[in-house]
N, CA, C and O of each residue as an XYZ file, in Angstrom:
292
protein
N       0.850     -1.174      0.000
C       0.000      0.000      0.000
C       0.903      1.247      0.000
O       1.749      1.401      0.880
N       0.723      2.111     -0.965
C       1.507      3.342     -1.058
C       0.871      4.391     -0.155
O      -0.340      4.609     -0.194
N       1.704      5.037      0.661
C       1.201      6.108      1.525
C       2.224      7.225      1.615
O       3.421      7.013      1.424
N       1.732      8.406      1.908
C       2.575      9.578      2.077
C       2.555      9.980      3.536
O       1.488     10.096      4.139
N       3.744     10.195      4.112
C       3.822     10.647      5.507
C       4.736     11.852      5.584
O       5.694     11.982      4.821
N       4.419     12.727      6.519
C       5.249     13.903      6.771
C       5.851     13.729      8.152
O       5.140     13.569      9.144
N       7.190     13.764      8.197
C       7.908     13.648      9.453
C       8.502     14.997      9.823
O       9.021     15.711      8.964
N       8.426     15.344     11.097
C       9.075     16.552     11.585
C      10.523     16.197     11.897
O      10.800     15.294     12.686
N      11.438     16.920     11.268
C      12.866     16.629     11.406
C      13.597     17.898     11.827
O      13.498     18.930     11.165
N      14.327     17.813     12.928
C      15.107     18.949     13.422
C      16.575     18.741     13.094
O      17.072     17.615     13.078
N      17.252     19.841     12.834
C      18.690     19.790     12.617
C      19.131     20.043     11.195
O      20.317     20.270     10.954
N      18.209     20.010     10.242
C      18.579     20.328      8.859
C      18.712     21.844      8.756
O      17.825     22.583      9.181
N      19.833     22.302      8.187
C      20.082     23.744      8.147
C      20.327     24.305      6.751
O      20.479     25.516      6.586
N      20.365     23.425      5.735
C      20.690     23.923      4.397
C      20.260     22.917      3.329
O      19.778     21.827      3.635
N      20.445     23.306      2.088
C      20.122     22.422      0.976
C      20.974     21.160      0.973
O      20.524     20.109      0.517
N      22.190     21.255      1.475
C      23.044     20.076      1.566
C      22.455     19.034      2.506
O      22.536     17.833      2.249
N      21.861     19.505      3.596
C      21.186     18.600      4.536
C      20.018     17.918      3.839
O      19.830     16.708      3.966
N      19.238     18.697      3.104
C      18.104     18.131      2.367
C      18.576     17.041      1.407
O      17.984     15.964      1.338
N      19.647     17.331      0.668
C      20.163     16.362     -0.303
C      20.655     15.095      0.378
O      20.437     13.996     -0.132
N      21.316     15.233      1.525
C      21.820     14.061      2.241
C      20.665     13.165      2.687
O      20.732     11.942      2.557
N      19.612     13.781      3.209
C      18.445     13.013      3.656
C      17.780     12.341      2.462
O      17.431     11.162      2.524
N      17.606     13.074      1.396
C      16.944     12.525      0.209
C      17.723     11.337     -0.350
O      17.140     10.290     -0.632
N      19.040     11.494     -0.511
C      19.857     10.402     -1.049
C      19.797      9.165     -0.159
O      19.664      8.045     -0.653
N      19.894      9.369      1.149
C      19.896      8.236      2.084
C      18.567      7.488      2.064
O      18.547      6.257      2.066
N      17.466      8.221      2.045
C      16.161      7.563      2.084
C      15.821      6.867      0.770
O      15.183      5.814      0.774
N      16.236      7.440     -0.342
C      15.930      6.817     -1.628
C      16.663      5.491     -1.818
O      16.297      4.705     -2.691
N      17.690      5.235     -1.015
C      18.410      3.957     -1.071
C      17.635      2.840     -0.366
O      17.943      1.661     -0.543
N      16.638      3.208      0.427
C      15.863      2.202      1.158
C      14.817      1.568      0.244
O      14.094      2.261     -0.471
N      14.754      0.246      0.282
C      13.763     -0.482     -0.508
C      12.365     -0.146     -0.010
O      12.058     -0.336      1.167
N      11.537      0.341     -0.884
C      10.171      0.683     -0.510
C       9.920      2.178     -0.443
O       8.767      2.605     -0.377
N      10.982      2.986     -0.458
C      10.813      4.447     -0.490
C      10.704      4.859     -1.953
O      11.582      4.565     -2.764
N       9.616      5.542     -2.271
C       9.323      5.906     -3.655
C       9.752      7.336     -3.963
O      10.297      7.607     -5.033
N       9.509      8.240     -3.034
C       9.789      9.666     -3.256
C      10.098     10.317     -1.920
O       9.544      9.935     -0.890
N      11.001     11.320     -1.942
C      11.385     12.031     -0.719
C      11.439     13.519     -1.029
O      12.070     13.937     -2.000
N      10.769     14.322     -0.194
C      10.812     15.768     -0.352
C      11.156     16.392      1.001
O      10.270     16.624      1.823
N      12.449     16.664      1.231
C      12.844     17.291      2.489
C      12.786     18.821      2.384
O      12.956     19.384      1.302
N      12.547     19.478      3.509
C      12.565     20.936      3.563
C      13.176     21.385      4.882
O      12.575     21.220      5.944
N      14.383     21.957      4.808
C      14.993     22.446      6.043
C      14.248     23.673      6.557
O      14.226     23.917      7.763
N      13.644     24.440      5.671
C      12.898     25.635      6.094
C      11.676     25.241      6.915
O      11.380     25.866      7.933
N      10.968     24.203      6.473
C       9.776     23.732      7.189
C      10.122     22.741      8.300
O       9.283     22.436      9.148
N      11.357     22.239      8.294
C      11.761     21.253      9.290
C      11.003     19.947      9.127
O      10.565     19.333     10.100
N      10.859     19.535      7.868
C      10.081     18.315      7.620
C      10.638     17.527      6.442
O      11.397     18.036      5.617
N      10.233     16.274      6.400
C      10.536     15.406      5.269
C       9.244     14.682      4.913
O       8.643     14.011      5.751
N       8.823     14.828      3.656
C       7.657     14.108      3.168
C       8.173     12.879      2.427
O       8.990     12.982      1.512
N       7.677     11.716      2.842
C       8.129     10.448      2.262
C       6.931      9.706      1.682
O       5.926      9.497      2.362
N       7.051      9.314      0.425
C       6.074      8.430     -0.193
C       6.709      7.040     -0.129
O       7.804      6.817     -0.644
N       5.994      6.111      0.516
C       6.569      4.778      0.732
C       5.552      3.693      0.456
O       4.342      3.917      0.481
N       6.078      2.513      0.191
C       5.254      1.323      0.103
C       5.235      0.732      1.517
O       6.209      0.116      1.949
N       4.145      0.918      2.217
C       4.041      0.513      3.621
C       4.188     -0.991      3.811
O       4.482     -1.449      4.915
N       3.988     -1.759      2.750
C       4.163     -3.210      2.842
C       5.634     -3.601      2.789
O       5.997     -4.717      3.160
N       6.488     -2.678      2.326
C       7.908     -2.994      2.150
C       8.813     -2.296      3.150
O       9.905     -2.790      3.431
N       8.388     -1.151      3.700
C       9.252     -0.441      4.651
C       8.408      0.254      5.708
O       7.392      0.876      5.401
N       8.841      0.139      6.944
C       8.145      0.757      8.063
C       8.702      2.132      8.383
O       9.798      2.491      7.953
N       7.939      2.887      9.138
C       8.378      4.227      9.532
C       9.615      4.190     10.417
O      10.434      5.108     10.375
N       9.756      3.151     11.209
C      10.911      3.058     12.108
C      12.218      2.991     11.320
O      13.204      3.613     11.714
N      12.240      2.253     10.221
C      13.446      2.167      9.400
C      13.789      3.516      8.785
O      14.961      3.873      8.669
N      12.770      4.255      8.396
C      12.977      5.592      7.831
C      13.514      6.528      8.914
O      14.461      7.280      8.685
N      12.901      6.470     10.086
C      13.355      7.306     11.206
C      14.807      7.004     11.551
O      15.604      7.922     11.748
N      15.147      5.746     11.624
C      16.515      5.353     11.971
C      17.521      5.850     10.949
O      18.615      6.278     11.316
N      17.165      5.800      9.674
C      18.087      6.268      8.632
C      18.313      7.775      8.754
O      19.443      8.241      8.607
N      17.256      8.539      9.021
C      17.406      9.989      9.185
C      18.254     10.292     10.416
O      19.142     11.143     10.362
N      17.990      9.610     11.512
C      18.737      9.858     12.748
C      20.196      9.424     12.620
O      21.064      9.990     13.284
N      20.476      8.434     11.783
C      21.856      8.008     11.550
C      22.671      9.115     10.881
O      23.899      9.137     10.970
N      21.979     10.024     10.215
C      22.641     11.166      9.583
C      22.878     12.309     10.573
O      23.549     13.288     10.244
N      22.330     12.187     11.779
C      22.549     13.207     12.801
C      21.388     14.161     13.025
O      21.522     15.140     13.759
N      20.256     13.885     12.404
C      19.072     14.731     12.574
C      18.115     14.075     13.581
O      18.214     12.878     13.851
N      17.203     14.859     14.122
C      16.244     14.343     15.092
C      14.846     14.295     14.455
O      14.405     15.245     13.808
N      14.172     13.163     14.660
C      12.835     12.966     14.111
C      11.842     12.979     15.255
O      12.070     12.336     16.279
N      10.728     13.712     15.094
C       9.680     13.734     16.106
C       9.134     12.328     16.306
O       9.232     11.489     15.412
N       8.563     12.070     17.469
C       8.090     10.736     17.823
C       7.013     10.209     16.890
O       6.934      9.001     16.665
N       6.181     11.087     16.341
C       5.109     10.630     15.467
C       5.048     11.503     14.217
O       5.503     12.647     14.243
N       4.493     10.981     13.121
C       4.382     11.788     11.901
C       3.616     13.077     12.157
O       2.673     13.111     12.947
N       4.036     14.131     11.479
C       3.402     15.446     11.648
C       2.126     15.525     10.844
O       1.450     16.554     10.858
């Protein structure tokens, strides 16, 4: 099932941060599209919920050094 979720992400400060998050998430199996915004402090992810869970996405973002809110925004 394809779904779109918006995650609140703290710590992104520039376009380079956005690109790093986008590249990392697009490598995950089941992530279809990623739209990060450091200005809004969010990342919109289109994912196949049958192939990847939100926890894996959260962990990948946090591995880059950013903080993800406990629940989707």
